[in-house]
ROKOLVO-105299 format. One record per residue (C-alpha): x, y, z; residue in one letter; residue number from 0. Coordinates in Angstrom, 3 decimals, padded with zeros to 6 digits. Layout:
N
SITE:u:v:w:aa:i
SITE:X:Y:Z:A:NUM
...
//
This chain:
581
SITE:u:v:w:aa:i
SITE:119.227:126.753:162.021:X:0
SITE:116.695:124.651:160.091:X:1
SITE:116.369:124.379:156.314:X:2
SITE:114.207:127.485:156.107:X:3
SITE:116.698:129.812:157.771:X:4
SITE:114.838:129.875:161.082:X:5
SITE:116.681:129.280:164.335:X:6
SITE:118.470:130.995:167.166:X:7
SITE:119.338:134.665:167.057:X:8
SITE:122.970:133.941:166.109:X:9
SITE:122.095:131.835:163.040:X:10
SITE:122.498:133.129:159.488:X:11
SITE:119.604:133.903:157.201:X:12
SITE:120.429:132.461:153.713:X:13
SITE:119.484:135.804:152.191:X:14
SITE:122.263:137.495:154.204:X:15
SITE:124.889:135.359:152.477:X:16
SITE:124.441:137.375:149.270:X:17
SITE:127.018:140.200:149.076:X:18
SITE:127.117:143.102:146.607:X:19
SITE:130.239:143.204:144.426:X:20
SITE:130.789:146.835:143.274:X:21
SITE:133.050:145.722:140.401:X:22
SITE:130.451:143.563:138.683:X:23
SITE:127.296:145.293:139.917:X:24
SITE:125.883:141.917:141.010:X:25
SITE:125.166:140.058:144.216:X:26
SITE:127.347:137.011:144.916:X:27
SITE:126.991:134.186:147.409:X:28
SITE:129.404:134.140:150.373:X:29
SITE:129.104:131.122:152.649:X:30
SITE:131.556:132.268:155.343:X:31
SITE:130.393:135.812:156.178:X:32
SITE:131.227:136.927:159.719:X:33
SITE:129.554:139.625:161.742:X:34
SITE:130.054:143.093:160.390:X:35
SITE:131.183:141.945:156.944:X:36
SITE:127.820:141.769:155.182:X:37
SITE:126.416:144.921:153.638:X:38
SITE:122.974:143.347:153.218:X:39
SITE:120.344:144.535:155.740:X:40
SITE:118.990:141.902:158.090:X:41
SITE:120.142:139.558:160.880:X:42
SITE:123.795:138.495:160.884:X:43
SITE:125.721:135.641:162.385:X:44
SITE:127.612:135.934:165.634:X:45
SITE:131.327:136.823:165.331:X:46
SITE:133.471:133.944:164.208:X:47
SITE:130.534:131.611:163.709:X:48
SITE:130.027:129.898:160.342:X:49
SITE:126.712:129.267:158.664:X:50
SITE:125.570:125.647:158.902:X:51
SITE:125.016:125.803:155.114:X:52
SITE:128.781:126.188:154.739:X:53
SITE:129.544:123.114:156.796:X:54
SITE:132.176:120.780:155.312:X:55
SITE:130.818:118.265:152.869:X:56
SITE:132.206:116.259:149.975:X:57
SITE:130.330:118.217:147.320:X:58
SITE:131.230:121.744:148.450:X:59
SITE:135.023:121.907:147.984:X:60
SITE:134.798:120.591:144.397:X:61
SITE:132.509:123.397:143.266:X:62
SITE:134.094:126.500:141.672:X:63
SITE:134.286:129.479:144.000:X:64
SITE:132.124:132.502:143.113:X:65
SITE:133.796:135.071:140.865:X:66
SITE:135.474:137.620:143.147:X:67
SITE:136.160:140.301:140.559:X:68
SITE:139.524:141.641:139.414:X:69
SITE:142.720:140.649:141.281:X:70
SITE:143.524:142.939:144.164:X:71
SITE:139.968:144.227:144.479:X:72
SITE:138.429:144.065:147.950:X:73
SITE:134.884:142.795:147.799:X:74
SITE:132.766:143.578:150.870:X:75
SITE:132.277:140.533:153.019:X:76
SITE:135.375:138.684:151.733:X:77
SITE:138.854:139.387:153.151:X:78
SITE:142.369:137.999:152.590:X:79
SITE:145.545:138.343:154.560:X:80
SITE:147.642:141.419:153.883:X:81
SITE:150.474:140.752:151.436:X:82
SITE:148.963:137.533:150.090:X:83
SITE:148.061:137.578:146.423:X:84
SITE:144.449:136.777:145.576:X:85
SITE:143.942:133.258:144.245:X:86
SITE:142.971:133.065:140.584:X:87
SITE:139.786:131.247:139.595:X:88
SITE:140.055:127.473:138.901:X:89
SITE:142.161:126.594:135.873:X:90
SITE:144.700:129.339:136.528:X:91
SITE:142.833:131.917:134.444:X:92
SITE:141.464:135.166:135.795:X:93
SITE:137.939:136.036:134.800:X:94
SITE:137.276:139.297:133.065:X:95
SITE:134.422:141.566:134.062:X:96
SITE:132.637:140.490:130.917:X:97
SITE:132.573:136.886:132.099:X:98
SITE:131.086:137.942:135.419:X:99
SITE:128.322:139.855:133.679:X:100
SITE:127.478:136.839:131.564:X:101
SITE:127.068:134.748:134.688:X:102
SITE:124.809:137.347:136.282:X:103
SITE:122.449:137.107:133.331:X:104
SITE:121.138:133.891:134.805:X:105
SITE:119.328:135.914:137.457:X:106
SITE:117.448:137.690:134.696:X:107
SITE:115.543:134.567:133.618:X:108
SITE:112.041:135.885:132.932:X:109
SITE:109.640:133.476:134.513:X:110
SITE:106.308:134.426:133.033:X:111
SITE:104.708:131.058:133.698:X:112
SITE:102.659:132.402:136.577:X:113
SITE:105.301:132.245:139.295:X:114
SITE:105.427:128.503:139.871:X:115
SITE:108.916:128.554:138.413:X:116
SITE:110.073:131.730:140.138:X:117
SITE:112.617:129.869:142.233:X:118
SITE:114.894:129.436:139.213:X:119
SITE:115.762:133.115:139.467:X:120
SITE:117.750:132.054:142.494:X:121
SITE:118.803:128.641:141.206:X:122
SITE:120.381:130.273:138.173:X:123
SITE:122.865:132.094:140.406:X:124
SITE:123.316:129.842:143.415:X:125
SITE:126.329:127.534:143.404:X:126
SITE:125.958:126.498:147.025:X:127
SITE:125.373:122.808:147.563:X:128
SITE:123.282:123.443:150.684:X:129
SITE:120.771:125.664:148.901:X:130
SITE:120.491:123.250:145.975:X:131
SITE:119.691:120.453:148.413:X:132
SITE:117.213:122.633:150.263:X:133
SITE:115.245:123.515:147.113:X:134
SITE:115.490:119.939:145.814:X:135
SITE:113.930:118.699:149.051:X:136
SITE:111.090:121.193:148.624:X:137
SITE:110.112:119.825:145.206:X:138
SITE:107.525:117.111:144.656:X:139
SITE:107.750:115.069:141.454:X:140
SITE:105.430:112.579:139.749:X:141
SITE:106.447:109.785:137.395:X:142
SITE:104.225:110.142:134.311:X:143
SITE:105.975:107.387:132.369:X:144
SITE:106.511:108.262:128.723:X:145
SITE:104.682:111.563:129.216:X:146
SITE:107.777:113.490:130.332:X:147
SITE:111.131:113.943:128.625:X:148
SITE:114.468:113.693:130.415:X:149
SITE:116.213:116.674:128.843:X:150
SITE:115.832:119.699:126.589:X:151
SITE:117.048:119.421:123.031:X:152
SITE:118.820:122.469:121.563:X:153
SITE:117.010:123.851:118.555:X:154
SITE:113.757:122.086:119.461:X:155
SITE:110.531:123.645:120.819:X:156
SITE:109.655:123.128:124.488:X:157
SITE:106.043:122.526:125.521:X:158
SITE:105.083:122.695:129.198:X:159
SITE:101.610:122.130:130.631:X:160
SITE:100.910:124.434:133.587:X:161
SITE:098.089:123.185:135.815:X:162
SITE:096.316:124.968:138.653:X:163
SITE:094.153:122.564:140.654:X:164
SITE:091.027:123.313:142.673:X:165
SITE:092.338:121.303:145.601:X:166
SITE:092.150:123.156:148.905:X:167
SITE:095.331:123.342:150.936:X:168
SITE:096.475:125.867:153.482:X:169
SITE:094.591:128.126:155.838:X:170
SITE:091.765:130.237:154.433:X:171
SITE:091.085:128.296:151.242:X:172
SITE:087.736:126.922:152.316:X:173
SITE:085.808:129.433:150.216:X:174
SITE:087.299:128.359:146.898:X:175
SITE:086.871:125.363:144.619:X:176
SITE:084.820:122.250:145.223:X:177
SITE:084.728:121.068:148.814:X:178
SITE:086.524:117.733:149.099:X:179
SITE:087.857:117.944:145.526:X:180
SITE:090.544:115.423:144.616:X:181
SITE:092.215:118.192:142.646:X:182
SITE:090.781:118.719:139.176:X:183
SITE:092.546:120.626:136.364:X:184
SITE:090.923:123.978:137.102:X:185
SITE:093.365:126.331:135.326:X:186
SITE:095.336:125.010:132.353:X:187
SITE:097.959:126.717:130.208:X:188
SITE:099.957:125.042:127.432:X:189
SITE:103.199:127.012:127.270:X:190
SITE:104.970:126.655:123.913:X:191
SITE:108.535:128.002:123.706:X:192
SITE:109.764:128.360:120.119:X:193
SITE:112.718:126.332:118.886:X:194
SITE:114.790:129.480:118.329:X:195
SITE:113.559:130.948:121.670:X:196
SITE:112.413:134.106:119.867:X:197
SITE:108.817:133.821:121.120:X:198
SITE:106.406:131.846:123.249:X:199
SITE:102.659:131.228:123.370:X:200
SITE:100.716:130.584:126.583:X:201
SITE:097.466:128.942:125.438:X:202
SITE:094.710:128.628:128.043:X:203
SITE:092.435:125.587:127.811:X:204
SITE:089.002:126.095:129.447:X:205
SITE:088.245:123.696:132.270:X:206
SITE:084.648:123.317:131.001:X:207
SITE:085.685:122.250:127.487:X:208
SITE:083.798:119.096:126.522:X:209
SITE:086.231:116.584:125.046:X:210
SITE:087.184:112.921:125.027:X:211
SITE:089.609:112.013:127.817:X:212
SITE:091.744:109.113:126.501:X:213
SITE:092.896:106.023:128.373:X:214
SITE:096.022:106.618:130.423:X:215
SITE:098.483:104.639:132.500:X:216
SITE:099.268:105.777:136.032:X:217
SITE:102.036:104.576:138.323:X:218
SITE:100.833:103.013:141.579:X:219
SITE:102.560:103.418:144.952:X:220
SITE:103.876:099.844:144.714:X:221
SITE:105.510:100.565:141.358:X:222
SITE:102.912:098.770:139.266:X:223
SITE:100.988:100.349:136.390:X:224
SITE:097.247:100.899:136.288:X:225
SITE:095.272:101.720:133.149:X:226
SITE:092.512:104.257:133.762:X:227
SITE:089.806:103.929:131.084:X:228
SITE:089.004:107.012:129.050:X:229
SITE:085.748:108.966:129.105:X:230
SITE:083.859:110.384:126.135:X:231
SITE:082.299:113.850:126.149:X:232
SITE:083.668:114.768:129.552:X:233
SITE:084.789:118.105:130.971:X:234
SITE:088.486:118.745:130.453:X:235
SITE:089.034:119.313:134.171:X:236
SITE:088.198:115.650:134.889:X:237
SITE:091.400:114.628:133.090:X:238
SITE:093.064:115.132:136.485:X:239
SITE:091.992:113.661:139.821:X:240
SITE:088.922:111.827:138.549:X:241
SITE:089.325:108.026:138.792:X:242
SITE:092.867:108.529:140.163:X:243
SITE:094.076:110.250:136.997:X:244
SITE:097.450:111.963:137.370:X:245
SITE:098.937:114.897:135.396:X:246
SITE:100.144:112.451:132.741:X:247
SITE:096.475:111.837:131.881:X:248
SITE:095.980:115.589:131.464:X:249
SITE:099.034:115.731:129.209:X:250
SITE:097.546:112.963:127.036:X:251
SITE:094.249:114.833:126.850:X:252
SITE:096.040:117.994:125.703:X:253
SITE:097.711:115.994:122.939:X:254
SITE:094.363:114.547:121.850:X:255
SITE:092.918:118.063:121.585:X:256
SITE:095.805:120.056:120.137:X:257
SITE:098.128:117.526:118.545:X:258
SITE:100.910:118.806:120.836:X:259
SITE:102.300:116.425:123.449:X:260
SITE:103.648:118.434:126.401:X:261
SITE:107.261:117.650:127.267:X:262
SITE:106.698:118.427:130.943:X:263
SITE:104.090:119.578:133.439:X:264
SITE:104.102:121.910:136.447:X:265
SITE:101.244:121.927:138.914:X:266
SITE:100.239:124.042:141.901:X:267
SITE:097.105:124.587:143.986:X:268
SITE:095.296:127.644:145.415:X:269
SITE:097.843:128.168:148.169:X:270
SITE:100.635:128.802:145.629:X:271
SITE:099.033:132.068:144.495:X:272
SITE:099.066:133.361:148.058:X:273
SITE:102.605:132.335:148.941:X:274
SITE:104.196:133.456:145.663:X:275
SITE:102.587:136.887:145.565:X:276
SITE:103.547:137.455:149.191:X:277
SITE:107.142:136.418:148.419:X:278
SITE:107.543:139.153:145.774:X:279
SITE:105.812:141.799:147.871:X:280
SITE:102.571:141.843:145.883:X:281
SITE:101.532:142.096:142.234:X:282
SITE:099.992:145.165:140.603:X:283
SITE:096.566:144.643:139.014:X:284
SITE:094.102:147.022:137.417:X:285
SITE:090.305:146.964:137.303:X:286
SITE:088.242:149.139:134.994:X:287
SITE:085.353:149.423:137.470:X:288
SITE:084.615:149.046:141.166:X:289
SITE:084.541:145.405:142.268:X:290
SITE:082.635:144.043:145.258:X:291
SITE:082.205:140.255:144.913:X:292
SITE:080.533:138.603:147.936:X:293
SITE:081.507:135.126:146.707:X:294
SITE:085.278:135.636:146.410:X:295
SITE:085.282:138.532:148.914:X:296
SITE:087.207:140.662:146.427:X:297
SITE:086.647:144.374:146.970:X:298
SITE:088.588:146.870:144.848:X:299
SITE:087.931:150.373:143.602:X:300
SITE:088.461:151.189:139.924:X:301
SITE:092.136:151.677:139.107:X:302
SITE:095.442:150.076:140.067:X:303
SITE:096.077:148.040:143.192:X:304
SITE:098.829:145.849:144.608:X:305
SITE:097.444:142.517:145.749:X:306
SITE:099.062:139.611:147.545:X:307
SITE:098.124:136.631:149.653:X:308
SITE:094.409:136.096:150.161:X:309
SITE:093.474:139.142:148.084:X:310
SITE:095.560:137.913:145.129:X:311
SITE:093.824:134.537:145.249:X:312
SITE:090.431:136.242:145.335:X:313
SITE:091.412:138.270:142.251:X:314
SITE:092.271:135.227:140.105:X:315
SITE:089.325:133.182:141.399:X:316
SITE:086.462:135.665:141.012:X:317
SITE:084.127:134.935:138.098:X:318
SITE:081.206:137.248:138.876:X:319
SITE:082.940:140.609:138.548:X:320
SITE:084.195:140.707:134.972:X:321
SITE:082.768:140.284:131.478:X:322
SITE:079.911:137.796:131.248:X:323
SITE:080.700:136.393:134.686:X:324
SITE:081.878:133.088:133.217:X:325
SITE:085.012:130.998:133.174:X:326
SITE:086.215:132.413:129.833:X:327
SITE:086.288:135.955:131.228:X:328
SITE:088.037:134.714:134.357:X:329
SITE:090.719:133.206:132.085:X:330
SITE:091.356:136.669:130.597:X:331
SITE:091.775:138.130:134.087:X:332
SITE:094.163:135.325:135.027:X:333
SITE:096.233:136.010:131.911:X:334
SITE:096.479:139.691:132.839:X:335
SITE:097.536:138.662:136.339:X:336
SITE:100.252:136.347:134.972:X:337
SITE:101.597:139.122:132.766:X:338
SITE:101.814:141.424:135.772:X:339
SITE:103.572:138.731:137.789:X:340
SITE:106.138:138.330:134.996:X:341
SITE:106.874:142.035:135.041:X:342
SITE:107.192:142.043:138.832:X:343
SITE:109.556:139.087:138.963:X:344
SITE:111.753:140.445:136.162:X:345
SITE:111.921:143.919:137.699:X:346
SITE:114.993:145.321:139.387:X:347
SITE:113.046:145.434:142.651:X:348
SITE:112.978:141.622:142.688:X:349
SITE:116.198:140.694:140.890:X:350
SITE:118.358:143.002:143.009:X:351
SITE:116.890:141.859:146.323:X:352
SITE:118.512:138.617:147.583:X:353
SITE:115.938:138.092:150.312:X:354
SITE:113.041:138.388:147.840:X:355
SITE:114.791:135.964:145.486:X:356
SITE:115.295:133.446:148.266:X:357
SITE:111.722:133.808:149.562:X:358
SITE:110.366:133.430:146.023:X:359
SITE:112.461:130.342:145.363:X:360
SITE:111.519:128.789:148.684:X:361
SITE:107.794:129.452:148.256:X:362
SITE:107.733:128.258:144.650:X:363
SITE:109.547:124.990:145.209:X:364
SITE:107.262:124.160:148.144:X:365
SITE:104.163:124.852:146.045:X:366
SITE:105.365:123.065:142.930:X:367
SITE:104.654:119.543:141.665:X:368
SITE:106.533:118.572:138.479:X:369
SITE:107.225:115.505:136.361:X:370
SITE:110.310:113.462:137.242:X:371
SITE:112.062:114.676:134.086:X:372
SITE:112.469:118.136:135.668:X:373
SITE:112.296:117.060:139.300:X:374
SITE:115.692:118.528:140.184:X:375
SITE:116.739:122.151:140.676:X:376
SITE:119.538:121.648:138.156:X:377
SITE:116.980:120.663:135.482:X:378
SITE:114.720:123.586:136.329:X:379
SITE:117.675:125.952:136.208:X:380
SITE:118.439:124.691:132.681:X:381
SITE:114.833:125.390:131.740:X:382
SITE:115.098:128.893:133.194:X:383
SITE:118.122:129.623:131.055:X:384
SITE:116.096:128.683:127.986:X:385
SITE:113.144:130.827:129.074:X:386
SITE:115.263:133.896:129.730:X:387
SITE:116.057:134.112:126.030:X:388
SITE:112.449:135.040:125.201:X:389
SITE:111.567:138.753:125.156:X:390
SITE:108.338:139.393:127.162:X:391
SITE:106.917:141.395:124.240:X:392
SITE:106.939:138.152:122.242:X:393
SITE:105.162:136.125:124.944:X:394
SITE:101.527:135.867:123.868:X:395
SITE:098.593:134.835:126.064:X:396
SITE:095.630:133.398:124.142:X:397
SITE:092.587:131.221:124.836:X:398
SITE:091.516:128.130:122.915:X:399
SITE:088.726:129.175:120.494:X:400
SITE:085.440:127.686:121.699:X:401
SITE:081.680:127.903:121.203:X:402
SITE:078.803:127.396:123.632:X:403
SITE:077.852:123.739:123.829:X:404
SITE:074.479:123.383:122.031:X:405
SITE:073.680:120.304:124.131:X:406
SITE:073.453:122.461:127.267:X:407
SITE:070.142:123.982:126.252:X:408
SITE:069.188:127.448:127.516:X:409
SITE:071.785:127.660:130.305:X:410
SITE:075.275:127.299:128.889:X:411
SITE:077.614:125.552:131.302:X:412
SITE:080.158:123.985:128.975:X:413
SITE:081.931:124.781:125.703:X:414
SITE:083.131:122.910:122.623:X:415
SITE:085.998:123.606:120.235:X:416
SITE:085.390:126.152:117.503:X:417
SITE:085.787:123.833:114.466:X:418
SITE:087.043:126.648:112.249:X:419
SITE:089.439:128.623:114.431:X:420
SITE:090.766:126.043:116.914:X:421
SITE:092.505:123.742:114.379:X:422
SITE:094.303:126.720:112.835:X:423
SITE:095.552:127.918:116.211:X:424
SITE:096.730:124.423:117.136:X:425
SITE:098.504:124.216:113.774:X:426
SITE:100.456:127.350:114.686:X:427
SITE:101.746:125.626:117.813:X:428
SITE:102.623:122.424:115.973:X:429
SITE:104.465:124.317:113.237:X:430
SITE:106.236:126.554:115.793:X:431
SITE:104.687:129.742:114.377:X:432
SITE:104.767:132.883:116.514:X:433
SITE:101.578:134.802:117.286:X:434
SITE:103.514:138.038:117.744:X:435
SITE:106.751:138.132:115.773:X:436
SITE:106.741:138.171:111.973:X:437
SITE:107.570:134.915:110.278:X:438
SITE:111.182:134.699:109.229:X:439
SITE:111.826:135.602:105.628:X:440
SITE:112.784:132.724:103.399:X:441
SITE:116.146:132.727:101.720:X:442
SITE:116.074:134.303:098.267:X:443
SITE:116.665:130.971:096.505:X:444
SITE:113.854:129.282:098.465:X:445
SITE:111.409:132.132:097.884:X:446
SITE:112.218:132.124:094.158:X:447
SITE:110.928:128.546:093.806:X:448
SITE:107.444:129.743:094.763:X:449
SITE:107.388:132.597:092.241:X:450
SITE:106.026:132.111:088.757:X:451
SITE:102.966:130.652:087.028:X:452
SITE:101.005:127.844:088.679:X:453
SITE:099.498:124.920:086.813:X:454
SITE:095.780:124.194:087.065:X:455
SITE:095.096:121.629:089.820:X:456
SITE:093.766:119.221:087.191:X:457
SITE:097.224:119.191:085.586:X:458
SITE:099.135:118.404:088.760:X:459
SITE:100.495:114.839:088.713:X:460
SITE:101.953:113.572:091.997:X:461
SITE:102.805:110.331:093.813:X:462
SITE:102.303:110.487:097.602:X:463
SITE:104.422:108.609:100.146:X:464
SITE:104.245:108.456:103.943:X:465
SITE:107.720:109.242:105.270:X:466
SITE:107.044:109.532:108.993:X:467
SITE:103.573:111.083:109.314:X:468
SITE:100.681:109.416:111.155:X:469
SITE:099.549:106.072:109.775:X:470
SITE:097.086:106.548:106.921:X:471
SITE:098.291:110.086:106.138:X:472
SITE:099.084:109.283:102.493:X:473
SITE:095.567:107.995:101.811:X:474
SITE:093.983:110.917:103.685:X:475
SITE:096.028:113.362:101.615:X:476
SITE:095.055:111.633:098.384:X:477
SITE:091.363:111.860:099.289:X:478
SITE:091.724:115.521:100.265:X:479
SITE:093.588:116.507:097.088:X:480
SITE:091.136:114.739:094.795:X:481
SITE:087.861:115.637:096.527:X:482
SITE:088.651:119.120:097.852:X:483
SITE:091.335:120.565:095.593:X:484
SITE:090.723:118.933:092.207:X:485
SITE:094.149:117.257:091.996:X:486
SITE:092.814:114.185:090.222:X:487
SITE:096.111:112.912:088.802:X:488
SITE:097.374:111.878:092.206:X:489
SITE:098.292:108.478:093.609:X:490
SITE:099.301:107.239:097.054:X:491
SITE:102.033:104.576:097.152:X:492
SITE:102.249:103.752:100.846:X:493
SITE:105.385:104.145:102.950:X:494
SITE:108.574:105.804:101.722:X:495
SITE:111.875:103.925:101.805:X:496
SITE:113.111:106.215:104.608:X:497
SITE:111.412:108.457:107.146:X:498
SITE:112.065:112.187:106.902:X:499
SITE:111.663:114.990:109.442:X:500
SITE:110.257:117.503:106.957:X:501
SITE:107.742:117.049:104.164:X:502
SITE:109.396:117.369:100.746:X:503
SITE:108.221:117.768:097.153:X:504
SITE:110.609:116.615:094.419:X:505
SITE:110.028:117.542:090.793:X:506
SITE:111.682:117.808:087.383:X:507
SITE:112.497:121.265:085.918:X:508
SITE:109.534:121.104:083.526:X:509
SITE:107.166:120.463:086.467:X:510
SITE:107.939:123.717:088.318:X:511
SITE:104.467:125.139:087.636:X:512
SITE:102.867:121.995:089.063:X:513
SITE:105.144:122.178:092.118:X:514
SITE:104.143:125.779:092.782:X:515
SITE:100.445:124.859:092.610:X:516
SITE:100.815:121.926:095.011:X:517
SITE:102.986:123.991:097.356:X:518
SITE:100.265:126.646:097.397:X:519
SITE:097.565:124.071:098.155:X:520
SITE:099.485:122.341:100.956:X:521
SITE:101.407:125.308:102.363:X:522
SITE:104.820:123.819:101.571:X:523
SITE:107.632:126.393:102.024:X:524
SITE:110.162:126.950:099.259:X:525
SITE:112.921:125.409:101.382:X:526
SITE:111.128:122.058:101.169:X:527
SITE:110.778:122.032:097.373:X:528
SITE:113.490:119.874:095.788:X:529
SITE:113.945:120.513:092.069:X:530
SITE:115.837:117.836:090.189:X:531
SITE:113.880:114.658:089.484:X:532
SITE:110.507:113.009:089.117:X:533
SITE:109.365:109.411:088.610:X:534
SITE:107.123:107.478:086.260:X:535
SITE:103.706:106.778:087.728:X:536
SITE:101.716:103.586:087.174:X:537
SITE:100.591:104.950:083.810:X:538
SITE:104.138:105.643:082.676:X:539
SITE:103.740:109.418:083.057:X:540
SITE:106.228:111.621:084.928:X:541
SITE:104.935:112.422:088.425:X:542
SITE:106.260:114.588:091.233:X:543
SITE:107.202:112.879:094.504:X:544
SITE:105.489:114.129:097.675:X:545
SITE:106.920:112.611:100.867:X:546
SITE:104.951:113.394:104.026:X:547
SITE:107.367:113.932:106.926:X:548
SITE:107.002:114.104:110.677:X:549
SITE:105.969:117.770:110.372:X:550
SITE:102.809:116.811:108.483:X:551
SITE:099.747:117.460:110.663:X:552
SITE:096.983:116.413:108.326:X:553
SITE:095.436:117.395:104.999:X:554
SITE:094.241:120.990:104.970:X:555
SITE:096.772:122.095:107.593:X:556
SITE:099.592:124.112:105.987:X:557
SITE:103.024:122.541:106.381:X:558
SITE:104.553:125.914:107.239:X:559
SITE:101.717:126.881:109.610:X:560
SITE:099.181:129.682:109.206:X:561
SITE:100.610:133.103:108.400:X:562
SITE:098.690:134.688:111.266:X:563
SITE:096.327:133.809:114.081:X:564
SITE:092.686:133.139:113.134:X:565
SITE:090.364:136.150:113.128:X:566
SITE:088.671:136.896:116.438:X:567
SITE:091.374:135.400:118.667:X:568
SITE:091.804:137.637:121.711:X:569
SITE:095.401:137.811:122.814:X:570
SITE:097.729:139.861:124.984:X:571
SITE:101.458:140.027:125.608:X:572
SITE:103.413:139.784:128.854:X:573
SITE:105.009:143.228:128.530:X:574
SITE:101.769:145.249:128.568:X:575
SITE:099.538:146.044:131.530:X:576
SITE:095.768:145.821:130.989:X:577
SITE:092.751:146.526:133.176:X:578
SITE:090.233:143.779:133.890:X:579
SITE:086.789:144.743:132.593:X:580
//
């Protein structure tokens, strides 16, 4: 049998090695199933023959055996000799049913990132060395240098750039994308997972957004580095492929636009949509009107349909059937498709079907290109366990606020950032603010610091220090406070003695009204106000101490993030089905 489970008639399909345990209600992996022992439909091995995936190897015996349920319980597909007591799990302790249920929760990782991570639904449950190696060998990774992190930090947000390229691979993709394309960044989603895992935002970035693509360093095949010069006023999609740019260049461009540096990237091409939707048995979509697009060959009547393979690709690629027939309306359709895919992959129909899980994992890992920081199944499984903590109702899809590019003339082909709404939305990502869930209430003591009278801005006296913000932040803040907010009694004193993670405002008890005014101007939460002391300024007058921390994103951007998304932002959540219009 080869790595994909194909072979002679007496070989074992990997999906048939999953056996239902009636005591836990979950499927478990059995590597030594003989004929007649499996209760999973499908081909079985010949009597007495072992699966090649269970062949002896140094890594297999050291791994803990799958939980077999309570002592004395006969699990289908696993037998022991009569009169011999069942062996306890490693460590001499027997697992309770509760422990088994906790383990099974790994299979419920909700992968709403469009399917390119669907394989972790299997990886979260598989303990077999052979399957780990198989999926590892499927993966392709790219070294993006400092652009990718090595691990996830507990209590820290996770930002992943999802890229769909217009590169043609696989049979039947000749009608899509640009012929001979090197693989531009055609579909782009910045996925932000909150530090407390209570919510996530999937922000689409239009491919036709005009922006500056910064210089970037790419790793050559001989191990050397090459600097690719940046380009001003270029389409966002040229941040990948053009001039040999790799996904690290796209990550740098995202940071330049949003202020958020992605921790990792995941990339797939057209063929991934076909293979992934086929692996899960199709995805349900809805159209509000009849569709007959001669360009994408998509033909659907109004209502709900299940699409997969070529038809699924046509659905996400069509741009002449919905809205204003542009890329922005296609992004909305793609977001609806991703939400539907999330619901399908997290449904019982998928999670309870071992063969579907295996097929999904196999298809996804073959289609996926990732950064070297997550280039192992074990790393992707860890990511899945973080993602599963997020409720789909708190996963928001949104699109970067843009305007038609005035330089295009009569025919609008490109877009530019909306200077009013886009910075506020980016600030929400940087400050880890949810677009769906309510902001957490401050502690009573913190909230109390913000209550009470506020001094007039002209009476606010403050010294400003840079304690870890971008270079020049103290001077920029001084200029903003004096010119925009009327805080004329302000001074900037350069760098603080020590860097701080969070911006703080220290003040004496008799300066509480001034502190409340400055907190209101800068959006400083009560938890970051530090009553207790002040200092003498250069005129010998008592001044508050404002230290700009690493959370400071620039003057005019609230420290605690906007209270809600800017007006006019169209958004949807992963738990609700919508019809494409």
